[in-house]
C-alpha positions as CSV (number, residue, x, y, z in Angstrom):
1,M,0.6,7.5,4.2
2,T,-2.1,5.8,2.3
3,L,-2.2,2.7,0.1
4,Q,-2.2,5.1,-3.0
5,D,1.0,6.8,-1.7
6,L,2.5,3.4,-1.3
7,L,1.6,2.2,-4.8
8,N,2.9,5.5,-6.3
9,K,6.2,5.0,-4.6
10,A,6.3,1.4,-5.8
11,C,5.7,2.6,-9.4
12,G,8.0,5.4,-9.4
13,E,8.5,6.3,-13.1
14,A,7.3,2.8,-14.3
15,S,3.9,2.2,-15.6
16,D,1.3,0.2,-13.6
17,T,1.7,-2.6,-16.0
18,K,5.4,-2.9,-15.5
19,T,5.0,-2.6,-11.7
20,S,2.4,-5.4,-11.7
21,I,4.8,-7.6,-13.6
22,K,7.5,-6.9,-11.0
23,L,5.0,-7.8,-8.3
24,G,4.0,-11.0,-10.0
25,I,0.3,-10.0,-10.3
26,T,-2.1,-9.1,-13.2
27,R,-2.5,-5.5,-14.3
28,Q,-6.2,-6.0,-13.3
29,M,-5.3,-6.8,-9.8
30,F,-3.1,-3.8,-9.5
31,S,-5.8,-1.7,-10.9
32,A,-8.1,-3.1,-8.2
33,Y,-5.6,-1.9,-5.5
34,R,-5.5,1.5,-7.2
35,N,-9.3,1.8,-7.2
36,G,-9.7,0.6,-3.7
37,R,-11.7,-2.6,-4.7
38,R,-9.1,-4.9,-3.3
39,L,-6.2,-4.8,-0.8
40,P,-3.0,-6.5,-1.3
41,S,-2.2,-9.7,0.5
42,D,0.7,-9.7,3.0
43,E,2.8,-11.5,0.4
44,V,2.2,-8.9,-2.3
45,L,2.6,-6.2,0.3
46,E,6.1,-7.5,1.1
47,K,6.9,-7.2,-2.6
48,I,5.6,-3.6,-2.9
49,I,7.7,-2.7,0.3
50,D,10.8,-4.2,-1.4
51,I,10.4,-2.3,-4.6
52,S,9.2,1.0,-2.9
53,G,11.8,1.3,-0.3
54,V,9.2,2.4,2.2
55,D,9.6,1.6,5.9
56,P,7.8,-1.7,6.3
57,V,6.0,-0.5,9.5
58,L,4.5,2.5,7.6
59,A,3.6,0.3,4.7
60,Y,1.7,-2.2,6.9
61,M,0.0,0.6,8.8
62,A,-1.2,2.2,5.5
63,V,-2.7,-1.1,4.3
64,Y,-4.2,-2.0,7.6
65,A,-5.8,1.4,7.9
66,E,-7.6,0.6,4.7
67,R,-8.7,-2.9,6.2
68,I,-10.1,-1.3,9.4
69,H,-13.5,0.2,9.1
70,N,-13.2,2.4,12.2
71,P,-12.3,5.9,11.1
72,I,-10.5,6.8,14.4
73,V,-8.2,3.8,14.3
74,S,-7.6,4.3,10.5
75,N,-6.7,7.9,11.0
76,A,-4.2,6.9,13.8
77,F,-2.7,4.3,11.5
78,R,-2.3,6.8,8.6
79,N,-0.6,9.3,11.0
80,P,1.7,7.2,13.3
81,T,3.4,10.4,14.6
82,R,0.3,11.1,16.5
83,L,0.5,7.8,18.3
84,T,3.9,8.7,19.9
85,S,2.8,12.2,21.1
């Protein structure tokens, strides 16, 4: 899972604008998440998890994979099933 996957699940059929309102952030901030210019804070991430219904562990791993600049660790975070093998 990637941050984009998580944002897509949070939006569902709603527009980015409506989703940003639900999250209590500006449309510009949501756009920054979509374009990879910013990452959500843990507070906003909790709201994204609530409206997306995604497993919190997978959601945190997706965002933290974006924060880490080590491609091996990032890949492991994006593919947690490989961690249990």
